[in-house]
C-alpha positions in Angstrom: 12.1 -3.3 -16.1 9.1 -5.6 -16.0 8.5 -7.5 -12.8 6.1 -10.4 -13.5 4.6 -12.8 -10.4 4.5 -15.8 -12.7 8.2 -17.2 -12.8 8.1 -17.5 -9.0 4.8 -18.6 -8.6 5.2 -21.3 -10.8 8.4 -22.4 -8.7 6.3 -22.2 -5.5 3.4 -24.5 -7.1 6.2 -27.0 -8.3 7.8 -27.0 -4.8 4.4 -27.2 -2.8 3.7 -29.9 -5.5 6.6 -31.8 -4.9 5.7 -31.7 -0.9 2.2 -32.6 -1.6 2.9 -35.7 -3.3 5.8 -36.5 -1.3 3.5 -36.9 1.7 1.4 -39.5 -0.2 4.3 -41.8 -0.4 6.6 -44.0 1.7 7.2 -41.9 4.7 10.3 -43.8 5.8 11.8 -43.1 2.2 11.1 -39.5 2.5 13.1 -39.3 5.5 16.0 -40.6 3.7 15.4 -39.1 0.1 18.6 -37.3 -0.5 16.3 -34.8 -3.1 13.7 -34.0 -0.4 13.4 -30.8 1.0 14.3 -29.9 4.5 15.8 -27.0 6.7 19.3 -27.8 5.3 18.6 -27.6 1.6 15.2 -25.7 1.7 15.9 -22.4 -0.9 14.6 -19.5 0.9 14.2 -17.7 -2.0 11.0 -19.3 -2.7 9.4 -18.3 0.8 10.9 -14.3 -0.2 8.6 -14.7 -3.4 5.8 -15.2 -1.2 6.7 -12.6 1.1 6.4 -10.0 -1.4 3.1 -11.0 -3.6 1.5 -11.4 -0.3 2.3 -7.9 0.7 0.3 -6.8 -2.5 -2.7 -8.4 -0.6 -3.9 -11.7 0.7 -4.4 -14.9 -1.3 -7.7 -15.5 -0.5 -9.6 -12.8 -2.6 -7.8 -9.8 -1.7 -9.5 -10.1 1.8 -7.3 -7.5 3.6 -7.2 -5.1 0.0 -10.9 -5.0 -0.2 -11.7 -4.2 3.3 -8.5 -2.2 4.4 -7.0 -0.5 1.4 -10.4 0.1 -0.6 -13.4 0.0 1.9 -11.6 2.2 4.3 -8.5 3.8 3.3 -9.3 5.2 -0.2 -12.5 6.6 0.8 -11.8 8.3 4.0 -9.1 9.5 1.9 -11.5 11.0 -0.9 -9.9 9.1 -3.5 -12.7 6.7 -4.4 -16.8 7.4 -3.3 -19.3 4.5 -3.2 -22.9 4.0 -2.0 -22.0 0.3 -1.4 -23.9 -0.2 1.8 -21.2 -2.1 3.4 -18.1 -0.2 2.6 -18.3 1.3 5.8 -15.4 3.7 5.5 -17.0 6.4 3.2 -19.1 6.9 6.1 -16.8 6.4 9.2 -18.6 3.4 10.4 -17.2 1.0 12.5 -17.1 -2.8 11.1 -14.8 -4.4 13.4 -14.3 -7.2 11.0 -13.1 -5.0 8.1 -10.7 -2.8 10.4 -9.3 -6.5 11.4 -8.7 -7.5 8.2 -5.3 -6.5 7.3 -4.0 -7.7 10.8 -6.1 -10.9 10.0 -6.7 -14.3 11.4 -5.1 -17.5 11.6 -5.6 -17.8 7.7 -5.5 -14.5 5.7 -3.9 -11.3 6.7 -0.4 -9.6 7.4 0.6 -11.6 10.3 -0.1 -14.9 8.8 0.6 -14.3 5.1 3.5 -11.8 5.4 5.3 -11.4 8.8 5.4 -15.3 8.8 7.0 -15.5 5.5 9.6 -13.2 6.0 10.3 -13.7 9.7 11.3 -17.1 8.4 13.5 -15.6 5.3 15.2 -13.3 7.9 15.9 -16.3 10.5 16.8 -18.8 7.8 19.4 -16.9 6.2 21.0 -15.6 9.3 24.3 -16.2 9.8 24.6 -18.2 6.1 27.1 -16.3 4.0 25.7 -17.8 0.7 22.2 -15.9 1.2 23.6 -12.5 2.7 22.0 -10.3 0.2 18.7 -12.2 0.5 19.1 -12.0 4.6 19.0 -8.0 4.0 16.7 -7.6 1.6 14.7 -9.4 3.6 15.4 -7.2 6.6 14.2 -4.0 4.2 11.1 -5.9 3.3 10.1 -7.1 6.9 10.8 -3.4 8.0 8.6 -2.1 5.0 5.7 -5.0 6.4 5.7 -3.5 9.9 6.0 -0.3 8.9 2.5 -0.4 7.2 1.3 -2.5 10.3 2.2 0.0 12.9 0.7 2.7 10.9 -2.3 1.1 10.5 -2.9 0.3 14.2 0.0 1.4 16.3 1.6 -0.7 19.1 1.8 -4.3 17.6 3.7 -7.3 17.9 7.3 -6.6 16.4 10.1 -7.9 18.0 8.9 -11.6 19.1 6.2 -11.9 16.1 6.4 -14.5 13.9 8.9 -16.7 15.8 6.9 -19.4 17.5 8.9 -21.8 15.7 12.1 -20.4 16.2 11.7 -19.6 19.5 8.4 -20.9 20.9 6.7 -17.6 21.6 3.1 -17.7 21.0 1.5 -14.8 22.7 4.0 -11.8 21.3 4.3 -8.6 23.2 3.0 -5.7 21.7 5.9 -3.4 20.9 5.4 0.9 21.7 5.6 2.2 18.1 8.1 4.5 19.2 10.6 1.4 19.9 9.1 -0.2 16.8 10.4 3.2 14.7 13.8 3.2 16.2 14.3 -0.3 15.3 12.8 0.1 11.6 15.2 3.0 10.9 18.2 1.1 12.4 17.2 -2.0 10.4 16.7 -0.4 6.9 20.1 1.4 7.2 22.2 -1.1 8.0 20.4 -3.6 5.9 21.2 -1.5 2.9 24.5 -0.8 3.4 25.3 -4.4 4.0 24.2 -5.2 0.5 27.3 -6.2 -1.8 27.1 -6.3 -5.7 29.1 -9.0 -5.9 27.2 -11.1 -3.3 24.6 -13.8 -3.9 21.9 -13.7 -6.5 18.4 -13.2 -5.6 16.6 -15.5 -7.2 13.0 -15.2 -5.6 12.9 -11.6 -6.3 9.9 -10.8 -8.3 10.4 -7.2 -8.1 13.9 -6.4 -9.1 15.3 -9.6 -10.3 18.0 -9.4 -8.0 19.4 -6.3 -8.9 21.4 -4.9 -5.8 21.9 -1.3 -7.1 17.9 -1.4 -7.4 17.6 -2.7 -3.9 20.2 -0.2 -2.5 17.7 2.8 -3.9 14.9 1.3 -2.7 16.0 0.7 1.1 17.3 4.5 1.0 14.1 5.8 -0.3 12.2 3.5 2.1 14.5 4.9 4.9 13.2 8.4 3.8 9.8 7.8 3.9 10.1 6.1 7.2 12.1 9.1 8.8 9.7 11.4 7.3 6.7 9.6 9.5 7.8 11.3 12.5 8.0 14.9 11.6 5.3 15.5 14.3 6.8 13.8 16.8 10.4 13.4 16.6 11.7 16.2 14.3 15.3 15.8 15.2 15.3 12.0 14.3 13.3 12.5 11.0 15.6 15.0 9.9 18.7 12.9 11.1 17.6 9.9 9.1 16.1 11.9 6.1 19.5 13.4 5.7 21.4 9.7 5.7 19.2 8.7 2.6 19.9 12.0 0.5 21.4 11.4 -2.6 20.9 7.5 -2.3 17.2 7.3 -3.2 15.3 6.3 -6.7 16.8 8.2 -9.7 13.8 8.2 -12.0 10.8 6.0 -12.7 12.9 2.7 -14.0 13.6 2.5 -10.1 10.0 2.2 -9.1 9.3 -0.9 -7.3 5.9 -2.7 -8.4 4.8 -5.9 -8.8 2.8 -7.2 -12.3 0.4 -9.9 -11.8 -0.9 -12.5 -13.9 -3.8 -14.8 -14.3 -1.9 -18.4 -13.7 -2.9 -18.9 -10.2 -6.7 -17.4 -10.5 -7.2 -15.3 -7.4 -3.3 -16.3 -5.9 -1.7 -14.3 -8.5 -4.1 -12.0 -9.9 -3.8 -8.0 -9.1 -5.9 -7.5 -5.6 -7.5 -4.0 -6.6 -8.5 -5.9 -9.7 -10.5 -8.5 -8.0 -12.6 -5.8 -6.1 -12.9 -3.2 -8.5 -14.1 -5.5 -11.5 -16.7 -6.9 -9.1 -15.8 -10.2 -8.6 -17.5 -10.3 -5.0 -20.3 -7.7 -5.5 -21.2 -4.6 -7.5 -18.3 -2.8 -7.0 -17.3 -2.2 -10.8 -21.0 -0.3 -10.9 -21.0 1.5 -7.8 -17.7 2.7 -7.0 -16.2 5.8 -8.3 -13.4 8.2 -8.5 -14.6 10.7 -5.4 -15.7 14.2 -6.6 -12.8 15.4 -4.4 -9.9 13.6 -6.2 -11.7 14.3 -10.0 -12.5 18.0 -8.8 -8.7 18.7 -7.9 -7.2 17.2 -11.5 -10.1 19.1 -13.4 -9.6 22.5 -11.4 -5.6 22.2 -12.1 -6.0 20.9 -15.8 -4.1 17.9 -14.7 -2.7 15.8 -17.5 -3.3 12.7 -15.5 -7.5 13.2 -15.5 -7.7 12.2 -19.2 -5.8 8.9 -18.3 -7.0 7.7 -15.1 -10.7 8.3 -15.5 -13.4 7.4 -17.7 -17.2 7.6 -17.9 -19.6 5.2 -19.4 -17.6 2.0 -18.5 -20.5 0.1 -16.7 -23.7 0.7 -18.4 -26.0 -1.5 -16.4 -25.7 -2.6 -12.7 -26.9 -5.8 -14.0 -23.7 -6.4 -16.4 -19.7 -6.5 -15.3 -19.2 -6.1 -19.4 -17.4 -3.1 -20.0 -18.3 -0.6 -22.5 -15.3 -0.5 -25.3 -16.6 3.2 -26.1 -15.9 4.6 -22.6 -15.3 8.1 -22.6 -11.4 9.6 -21.6 -12.4 13.5 -22.3 -11.7 15.4 -19.0 -14.6 17.5 -19.4 -16.9 14.8 -19.3 -15.3 13.6 -15.9 -17.2 13.8 -12.7 -16.5 12.4 -9.4 -19.1 11.2 -6.6 -19.5 12.7 -3.6 -18.6 10.8 -0.7 -21.0 10.3 2.1 -24.0 8.9 -0.1 -26.0 6.0 -0.3 -29.4 4.5 -2.0 -31.3 4.8 1.2 -34.7 6.4 1.9 -33.4 9.5 3.4 -33.2 12.5 0.7 -30.3 14.4 2.1 -28.1 11.2 2.0 -29.9 9.2 -1.5 -27.7 10.4 -4.0 -30.2 10.6 -6.4 -30.9 13.7 -4.6 -27.3 15.2 -5.2 -27.2 17.9 -7.8 -24.2 16.2 -9.3 -26.5 13.2 -9.7 -27.7 12.1 -13.4 -26.7 8.3 -14.0 -24.2 6.2 -12.2 -22.5 5.6 -15.8 -21.8 9.6 -15.5 -19.7 9.2 -12.6 -16.0 8.3 -13.3 -14.7 5.2 -12.8 -10.7 4.2 -12.4 -9.7 3.6 -16.4 -9.9 -0.1 -16.9 -6.2 -0.4 -18.0 -5.1 0.6 -14.1 -7.1 -2.5 -12.5 -6.4 -5.2 -15.1 -6.0 -8.4 -13.2 -2.7 -8.8 -14.7 -2.0 -5.0 -14.1 0.7 -3.5 -11.5 0.6 -2.9 -7.4 2.5 -0.1 -7.1 4.5 -0.7 -3.5 7.3 2.4 -3.5 7.8 5.0 -6.6 10.3 7.5 -7.3 7.2 10.2 -7.5 6.8 9.3 -3.6 10.7 10.0 -2.8 11.2 13.3 -4.9 8.2 14.6 -3.0 9.2 13.6 0.3 12.9 15.1 -0.3 11.0 18.3 -1.5 9.6 18.2 1.8 12.9 17.9 3.7 14.7 20.8 1.8 11.3 23.1 2.7 11.4 22.2 6.3 15.2 22.1 7.0 16.9 23.5 4.0 19.0 20.0 3.5 19.4 17.9 0.3 19.2 20.5 -2.3 16.4 22.7 -3.6 12.9 22.2 -2.5 11.7 23.4 -5.6 13.8 21.3 -8.0 13.1 18.1 -6.2 9.1 19.0 -6.5 9.3 19.3 -9.8 11.0 16.1 -10.2 8.7 14.7 -8.1 5.4 15.7 -9.8 7.0 15.2 -13.1 7.5 11.3 -12.2 4.2 11.5 -10.8 2.4 12.2 -14.0 5.0 10.3 -16.1 4.5 6.8 -14.4 1.1 5.9 -15.4 2.6 3.9 -18.7 3.6 1.6 -16.2 0.1 0.5 -15.5 -0.2 0.3 -19.7 1.4 2.1 -22.8 -2.0 3.7 -23.5 -1.6 5.6 -20.3 1.7 7.3 -21.1 1.7 11.1 -20.3 4.9 12.8 -22.1 7.7 14.9 -20.5 6.4 18.1 -22.4 2.9 17.8 -20.9 4.4 17.4 -17.4 6.5 20.3 -17.8 3.9 22.4 -19.2 1.7 21.4 -16.3 4.5 22.1 -13.9 5.0 25.6 -15.6 1.1 26.4 -15.3 1.6 25.2 -11.5 5.1 26.4 -10.2 6.4 25.5 -6.5 5.4 28.6 -4.1 7.7 28.6 -1.3 5.2 30.4 0.8 2.6 27.2 0.3 5.1 24.6 0.1 4.3 22.0 2.3 0.6 22.1 1.4 1.7 22.0 -2.2 4.4 19.0 -1.7 1.6 17.0 0.4 -1.3 17.5 -2.2 0.7 16.2 -4.9 1.8 13.1 -2.9 -1.9 12.5 -2.3 -3.0 12.8 -5.7 0.0 10.5 -6.6 -0.7 7.7 -3.9 -4.3 7.8 -5.0 -3.4 6.7 -8.9 -0.9 4.3 -7.2 -4.0 2.7 -5.6 -2.2 2.7 -2.5 -4.7 4.2 -0.3 -2.6 3.0 2.9 0.0 5.2 2.0 -2.4 8.1 1.0 -4.1 7.8 4.9 -0.8 7.4 6.5 0.9 10.9 4.8 -2.5 12.7 5.3 -2.5 12.1 8.8 1.3 13.0 9.3 0.9 16.0 7.4 -2.8 17.1 7.4 -2.5 18.0 3.5 -4.9 18.2 1.7 -7.5 19.5 3.9 -10.6 17.3 3.1 -13.9 18.0 4.3 -15.3 15.3 6.4 -18.7 13.8 5.8 -21.2 13.6 8.5 -23.7 10.7 7.9 -26.0 9.4 10.7 -24.2 6.8 13.1 -20.9 7.3 12.4 -18.3 6.0 14.9 -16.0 9.5 15.0 -18.2 12.4 15.4 -18.1 13.3 11.9 -14.3 13.3 12.0 -12.1 11.4 9.4 -10.6 8.5 11.3 -7.1 8.1 12.6 -6.5 4.2 12.9 -7.9 0.9 13.0 -9.1 -0.5 16.3 -7.4 -4.0 17.3 -9.0 -7.2 16.5 -11.5 -8.4 19.0 -10.3 -11.8 18.3 -7.0 -10.9 20.0 -8.5 -10.8 23.3 -9.0 -14.3 23.3 -5.8 -15.2 21.8 -3.1 -12.7 23.4 -5.7 -11.2 26.1 -2.9 -9.9 28.6 -0.8 -8.1 25.8 -3.8 -7.1 23.9 -5.8 -5.6 27.2 -2.2 -3.4 28.0 -2.1 -2.2 24.0 -5.6 -1.3 23.9 -5.8 0.5 26.8 -2.6 2.8 26.0 -3.9 3.9 22.8 -4.3 7.8 22.8 -8.1 8.5 22.2 -9.2 5.0 23.2 -8.8 1.8 21.2 -11.2 3.1 18.4 -11.5 4.7 14.7 -10.8 8.2 16.4 -7.6 7.0 18.7 -4.2 7.9 17.5 -0.9 6.1 16.8 2.0 7.5 18.4 3.5 9.7 15.6 0.4 11.1 14.8 0.8 13.7 17.5 
C-alpha cells in the first residue's frame, strides 16, 4: 500500500486558499455565508492530515529533524557520523537551541505543529458520532506524539497541553512522566478497542487511507512499544500491557506505517531527512556518513542490508551536490566513518589522521534511494513489533517463542527496504540465509534482539527510536567518544534539557520540572523510565 502526502496537502492548500481569500472580501458577507468554514462545518480530517505530516518533521526546513533526529540522535547512537562542526551530538556537546528544537517555539516544533493540531482534532471530534473513528485514531496519534516528547525530555506538559483555545490554559503544568505513561497506555488501549469497521471513514488519513483494520494493528503495536519502555522501572506494568497487545499487532510489512512524501508543497511536503542529508542547508551531503560502528556491524555479520543501504563515491567533491551515478554498492568497499572526529588542528581528533581515512568519498553514505525528496518516513513497523514480541517472550515466556518472533522481526527488518524504493528489495531467501547463519541464541537473547532493533531503526532513519530503545536496554554496547569540552564527562547523553525559553513563558512550572530531573536538567540527566 502506498501512502502519499499529496492528496491531503492539496486539500489543505485548497482550504487555506479559501480562508485567505475570504479574509480579503466583505467581512459581513463571510459571516452569513453558508459555505464559509466555521466550527459547525469544519472537517477535522484536514487537521488530522497536518498532524500526521508534521510528526515527520517541521514544515520549516526540517527544523526539528535536522537537530533532534540527525544532529543528536543519529550520531549519539553511532548510526551516522560527521565532521561538520555544528553537529554537536556527535561529540556530546550541548547546543541548547538544538536540543530544544523538537519541543519547539512559537513557530515550529512539536508543541505548535503536532500537539496543537492533534489536540484540536481530539477535542473537536469528542462526542460527535459522525467522527467517532477519527476521534479514536486521533487519540492514538496523540499518544504517539506525546510518547516521543516525554521520551526526549521527561516530565512535559501533557494533560493541559494544546487546550488553550478550549480551556484557556496558557501555562500548562508539566505532568510527571509516570503519570503520562499510565495515561498513554490507557488511551492507546481504549481508543484502539473503540474503533469500528462500520464506522465513519477517515478521509484525512495519509498513512492507511482510513483502513480501520490496519489502525487496530497500529494501535496494538504502539501499545506494545509503549509498554516495553517500562521494563526497567515498572516491569509488572510492562508485562501486563504487552500481554494485552499479543496476537493483535502488525502481521507483515504491508502493515508498516509510513508516509511517502512529494514535492508539490516544496519544503512543506518533502521528506525531512532528505532535505538535510541532500545538503540543502549546508554540506551534510558530503560530510555526513554512516558510522563506522554501524557499517562494521553489518560487514562483520555479512548482513544483506549492507549492499542496499550503503554506497561509496556518491559525492565526489565538497563543492558539488551532484550525485555520482556510478556510486559503488559493493559491500567489500563500504567503510564507516568513526564518530568524534573533526577537521580541526588537533591530530588526535582530525579525521585526516585516523587510520581509516583516505578520502571522504571513500566513506559510506546512505543509499540515495533512502533519502529521496519523495521518499518514505517510517513511523512504526512490523519489524519493530516482532522484535519487541521476541523480547516479551524472552523476558516473561509470553506470546509464543522468542526465537520465532526474533526470526520474523529480523526478516521483516531486512525485507522492508523496498518500501523506500524497489531497487532496495532484499529477497526472503536472502533473509532466511542470514538467519540460518545467525540463529537466535537464548543465552544472549536480549542482546541479539535489541542489537537488531538498533540496526533496524537506524535503517528506518528513526534515530529518536534508536536512542530511546538503547537507553531502555543498553544494547548494543556502544563505546562513547571522548571529545574535548564535551558536556557529559564522555558518556552518551540520556535526555534533552528543557528549552531555556520555558523559564520566561512558563516559569513556575518549568522551574519545578527542571529541578526534579534525576541527575540534573542536562544531557546526562535521566527520564523517569531510564532507571
